[in-house]
N, C-alpha and C positions, 0 to 999 in steps of 0.2 A: 213583646211590645215594650218600648222604652218608657220608663217611669217619668212622669212629668215633674219638673221642678216647680218651686213656688213662683219663679219668674215666668215659666211657661203658663202656669195657671192664671197669673195676673194679666199677662198679655192676651190670653185667650178671651178675656172678658172685655176687651176693648169694643167700643161702639163702632169704630171705623177702622178699616185697614188702609194704610197709606198706599199711595201709588207705587212707591218703591217696593213695599211688601208684596203687593199684587204682581208687580213685574217679576220679582225674583221667584215667587211661587209658580207663575206661569212658565218661566224659563226652566225651572227645576223639573217641571212635569214633562216638558216636550223635548228637552235635550236628550239625544241618544247616548247616554253616558257610557254604556258598554262599547259602543262603536268608537267613540272618541278616545276612551281609555286604551282600546286595542291598537289605535294608531300610535300611541305614545309608548306602550309597553315594550316593543322590541328595542327601543333605544334608551330605555330608562336604566338606572343603575342596577347592576346585577346583584349587589348586596352580598358579595362573597367575603369581603373583609371590611373591618371598620364598623362604625356605628350604622345601624339600619337607617335608610333614608325614609323620609315621610312618604306616605302612600301617594299614588298618582292622583286619585280622585280629589283629596283635599287640596293638593297643589294646583290641579286644573281648575277647581272651583275658585280658588284665590286669584288665579290669573284671569279668569273670566270676569270676576268682580272688578279687578283693576282695569280691564279693558272697557267694560261697560260704563264705569263711572269716571274713567279718565284720571286715575289717581297714581301717585308715585308709589314706589315700593314701600317707603316708610308710611305714606299716607294710607294705603290700604291696610297695612298691619294695624295702625291705630284705629281705623274705621271698624275693623272686625271686633276689636275690644269695646268700641264705643256703641255700635249699632246692634240691636237685637235682631233686626232683619238680616244683617250680614252674617251674624253668628248662626242663625237658623239655617241660612242657605249653606253655610260651611259645614253644618251638622256637627258643631263643636260642643263638647261638654267640658267646661273649664275645670271641673273637679277631676277629670281624667287626663286631659291634654291641653296644651296651649296652641295658639295660632302659629303657623310657620312664620319665621322672622323675615325681614326684608332681604337679607343676604340669600336665604334659601330660595326665595321667590326669584331673585335676580338670576341665580344659577339655573333654575328650572326654565325660565324664559329663554336664556341663552341656549340651553339644550334644545328647545323647540325650534328656535330660529336656525341654529346650525344644521338641523336635520330637516328643515322645511316642512314641519309637521302641520302647520296651519293649512297648507294646500290640501293635505289629506283630510283634515277636519272639514274643510269646505266641500270636498268631493263627497264625503259621506252624506251630507245634506242633499247634494245634487242627485245622488243615487236614490235616496229615499223619495224625493219629490218626483223623480222620473218613474219609479216603480208604482207609485200611487196616482199616476196620471195628473200630477200637478204641474208638469212641464209639457206644454202643448206642441213644441217644436214647429218648424216651418217658418218662423219669423222672429226677428230680434230687433230691439231698440238699442242704439249705441249712444253714449254721451260721455262727457268728461267734466271734471270739476277740479278747481285748484285748491290745494291744501297749503296754507301758509306755513312757512318755516321761520324760525328766529333769524332775523337779519343782523342782529348785533354781533360785533367782533370783540366784545368784552369777555373773552374767554382765554384759556391757556394757550391756544394756538393763534389767537388774535386773527381769526379768519372765520368766514361763514362756511356752512356745510358745502363741501366741494361737489356733492352729487345733486344739490338743488340748483335752481337757476331762476333768474328773474324774467318776467314777461309783462307785457302791458295788457290789461283787461279793461276795455272801455277807455277811460281817461286816467286810469290808475295803474301804477307799477306794482306788481305783486312778486314776491320772492318765495319759492317753495317747490312743491312737487305737484304733479297732476295725476289724479286717479281716473282711469278709464274703465267703464263697465259695459257689459253686454247684458241686456235684460230680455227675458222671454216676452215676446209681444202679446201673447195671450193672457198670461197670468201675472206678469210683473216681477217674477222671481229673478234674482241676479244669477247668471250662469257663468260669467267670465269676469275676472278682475286683473288689471295690469296697472303698473305705476311707472311714470317717467318724470324727468325734470319738467318744470312748468313751461319751458319754452318749446317743448315738442308739440307740434300742431295736432289737433284731434284726429285729423284725417290720416296722419302717418301711422297711428296705432290701431286704426279701425279694423284692419283685416284680421288682427288677432282676436277681435271680439265677435267675429262671425262664425257660427257653427257650420259644419259641412252640409247639413241637411236644411239650412235656411234657404227659403225661396224669396223672401222679401225682408228688407232691412229699412228701418226708419231712423232718421237722424235730423238734427237741426241744420241750419244753414252753414255751419262750420264744416259740414261734410259734402258740400256741393262739389261736384266733379270727381267723386270717389270712384265711379265706374270707369274712369279714364286712367286710373293709376295702374302701373305695371303689375303690382302684386295682385290686383283684382282681375285685370284683363287677361293675364297669362295663366290664371288658375282655372282649371276646367269646371270646378264647382262654383266658384264665386262669380265667374264671368256671366252666368245666366241669371243672377239674382236681380230682382226688381227693386231698385233703390228708390225709396219714396222719401226724398229729402225736402224739408221745408225750404221754400225760396225766401230770400230776404224781402221784407215788406216793400222796400223801395222798388223791387222788380215788378210786382203786380200793381203797385200804386201808380205806376206810369200809364196804366191802361185807362182809357176814358171810362167815365161812369156809365154803367149799363150792364147788359147781360154778361159780357165777357169778364168784367171786373168782379161782378157778383159771383159768377161761377168759380173764378180763381180764388176768391176769398173763402168760399165754401170748401173747396178742395184743400186749401191750406189748413182750414179748421179741422177737417177730418184727419189729416196727417198729424196735427198737433194733439188731437184727442187720444191717439194711440201712443204717440211719442211721450206724452205726459207721464206714462207709467214708470219711466226711468227716474223721475224726479223724487218719487216717494222713498226709494232706498237711500238716496242722498239726504233726504230730510231726516231719516232715522239715524244715519251716520253722523250728521253734524249737530242735530238738535237733541235726539234721544241719548246718543252716546257721547256727545260733546267733542267729537273729533273734528275740530275746526283748524287745529294747528298740529304739525308733526310733533311727535313725542320723543323720537329718537333721531340720531344722525344716520344718514344713509338710506337708500331706497329699500334695501332688503328687509331691514327691521320694521320699517313702516308698512311695507307691503304685507309682512307677516301679520301685523295688527289688523290691516284692512281685510285680509281673508277671514280672520276670526270675527270681525265686526259684521261683515256682509253675510257670513254664515248665520250669525245671530239675528241679523235683520230678516233673513229668509224665514227663520223660525218664528220670529215675531209676526211677520205677515201671515204665515201659515196659521198661527194661533188666532189671529183676528179675522180669518177668512170664513170661518164657520166649518171648514173641512175638518178641524180638530174634533168637533163633536160628532161629526158623521163617520169619521174613519178611525177615531181613537188616537191616543197619543203615541209618541215614539216608543218603541220597545227595543 
């Protein structure tokens, strides 16, 4: 058992644990560290020559902290030295070792992005949820949300990110990317994530968000007419899906007041009550993790971050669902 330092003893006597401390303790308990480390190990440095690299686990922990709190490489390095909660999550003892520096983290992240490791990390969570009956199958909810990108041209290239695009949302022009997700209609866990420029219509990417065993799909009015698209109509699995898409309010408001209009409103309400499950992962993404703007140039790097964040969002939803106490933590 590790001997407690004076700092550990002092912090153990606090009357209140901060929300950050509780969040990090929860994530530390439920993350399948062995599974995530095994995804990275085959592509990690072989350590045959030169100085030994830092271990995979501390680098992964540092990268997760950076992703969850939306910090720069230098910012997360400073935060680890400044925050006791961060240091505890990193499992660092400053008498024996220091935190990895910003350059080491940058190289580690590049290694993950180049080998598309985040998709494997996301899949490990999908496999666990499926094995423990937390994915109900048979139905999905699809939706998309715009993530803004810096539109300024005050940079070395004097240009905006060429992989991003502008689009009009309501009466406002937005520049950035669009994240598309497919959510299990029964439990609300995210099962599919894709990213496109912001000007790509939601319905264009929808077929990538549907699972082969889905029998019903929910979506907002942006997906009206999806059953008539070639990629849906020509697919033997997707062509038989029952698409329950919300109509635009103007469509049923044209009906005269009475039974027909009341029935139509109730029907739309029931569709919306199921479709609302897709909004919670977006809330976690943008408000809990602060991912309201892109943090890198290019779709690939940002999609890598999105896989990590939605895998973490699934874990967070699992921890708050009560299933954690009933079934035990990840092992």
